[in-house]
C-alpha positions as CSV (number, residue, x, y, z in Angstrom):
1,M,0.2,0.3,0.1
2,S,2.4,2.5,-1.8
3,G,2.4,6.7,0.7
4,F,1.2,4.7,3.5
5,R,2.0,4.7,7.0
6,S,2.7,0.8,7.9
7,E,4.4,-1.0,10.7
8,T,6.8,-4.2,9.7
9,Y,8.1,-5.8,12.8
10,Q,10.4,-4.7,14.6
11,I,11.1,-8.0,17.2
12,D,11.8,-11.5,15.7
13,P,9.3,-14.4,17.3
14,Q,11.7,-15.9,19.3
15,Q,12.5,-11.9,20.8
16,G,8.9,-11.5,21.0
17,L,8.8,-14.4,23.5
18,Q,11.3,-14.1,25.8
19,L,9.7,-10.3,26.4
20,A,7.3,-11.5,26.9
21,K,7.5,-14.2,29.5
22,Q,9.5,-11.5,30.7
23,Q,6.1,-8.8,30.3
24,T,3.8,-11.8,32.8
25,I,6.0,-12.8,35.3
26,D,5.0,-9.6,37.8
27,E,1.2,-11.7,36.2
28,I,2.4,-14.6,37.5
29,H,3.3,-13.7,40.4
30,S,1.0,-11.8,41.9
31,A,-1.9,-14.8,41.4
32,I,1.1,-17.2,44.0
33,R,0.7,-14.5,46.0
34,S,-3.0,-13.8,45.7
35,D,-3.5,-18.1,45.6
36,I,-0.9,-17.6,48.7
37,G,-3.1,-15.2,50.9
38,G,-1.7,-13.5,54.5
39,D,-0.6,-10.0,54.3
40,E,3.6,-11.1,53.8
41,Q,4.0,-13.8,51.2
42,Q,7.6,-14.8,50.1
43,I,8.2,-16.7,46.7
44,D,12.0,-18.0,46.2
45,D,11.0,-19.7,43.6
46,T,8.8,-19.9,40.8
47,N,8.3,-22.9,37.8
48,T,6.8,-21.4,34.4
49,D,6.0,-23.9,31.8
50,Y,5.3,-22.3,27.6
51,E,3.6,-25.9,26.5
52,N,2.8,-26.0,22.6
53,N,4.3,-22.6,21.7
54,A,3.4,-21.2,18.3
55,I,3.7,-18.6,15.1
56,K,0.4,-17.6,14.4
57,Y,-0.3,-15.2,11.5
58,L,-3.6,-12.5,12.0
59,M,-5.1,-10.9,8.8
60,L,-7.9,-8.4,9.6
61,P,-9.4,-6.9,7.7
62,V,-8.8,-3.3,7.3
63,W,-10.3,-0.6,5.4
64,V,-7.5,2.0,4.1
65,S,-8.7,5.5,2.5
66,A,-7.0,8.5,2.5
67,Y,-8.9,12.3,1.5
68,K,-7.5,15.7,1.1
69,Y,-8.3,18.5,2.9
70,N,-7.5,22.1,2.5
71,A,-4.5,20.7,0.2
72,K,-3.3,18.4,3.0
73,I,-3.7,14.7,2.3
74,Y,-5.3,13.1,5.7
75,Q,-5.0,9.2,6.0
76,F,-7.3,7.1,7.9
77,T,-8.0,2.7,8.9
78,V,-10.4,1.3,9.4
79,N,-10.2,-2.2,11.8
80,A,-13.6,-3.7,10.2
81,S,-13.8,-6.3,13.0
82,T,-13.7,-3.9,16.5
83,G,-14.7,-0.2,14.0
84,E,-11.6,0.7,15.5
85,V,-10.7,4.1,13.7
86,I,-6.8,5.3,13.4
87,G,-5.5,8.2,11.2
88,E,-6.1,12.7,11.5
89,R,-8.4,15.0,10.7
90,P,-9.1,18.3,9.8
91,L,-9.9,20.5,12.7
92,S,-11.6,23.2,11.8
93,A,-10.9,26.0,15.0
94,W,-14.0,28.4,13.6
95,K,-16.2,25.7,14.8
96,I,-13.4,24.8,17.4
97,T,-14.5,28.5,18.5
98,L,-18.4,28.4,17.6
99,A,-18.8,24.9,20.0
100,V,-16.8,26.7,22.7
101,L,-19.1,29.8,22.3
102,F,-21.9,28.2,22.8
103,G,-20.5,25.7,25.9
104,L,-19.8,29.2,27.7
105,I,-23.5,30.6,26.4
106,V,-25.3,27.3,27.8
107,L,-23.4,27.3,31.1
108,A,-24.2,31.7,31.5
109,I,-28.0,30.6,30.4
110,A,-28.0,27.7,33.6
111,F,-26.0,30.0,35.8
112,L,-28.4,32.6,36.1
113,Y,-31.1,31.1,35.7
114,L,-29.7,29.4,38.8
115,Q,-29.4,32.4,40.5
116,N,-32.8,33.4,39.9
117,H,-34.7,30.3,41.5
């Protein structure tokens, strides 16, 4: 997909497995402490087995699109499984200003109404 931002693997699968093991150590110790109970626990050793290790590639349906607004190209992707949208969008300074002013007017009217009643 030429012209679109994409990400490639930053680490190989074996490094990823080692990183995942390191990141789960605290969760494993927390589960052990929870099972033991009490105020203080001393964990001298843990023995964790990782069985049936496999590398799985997951391809999700993704929609990629771009549009041009005010001479700038905005790209976005939509994850068709979750509906998550990733990308940039143009912001309109005058619409933001109007929204803030409208909000302030509504707050002022509510404040005056509560003061009179």
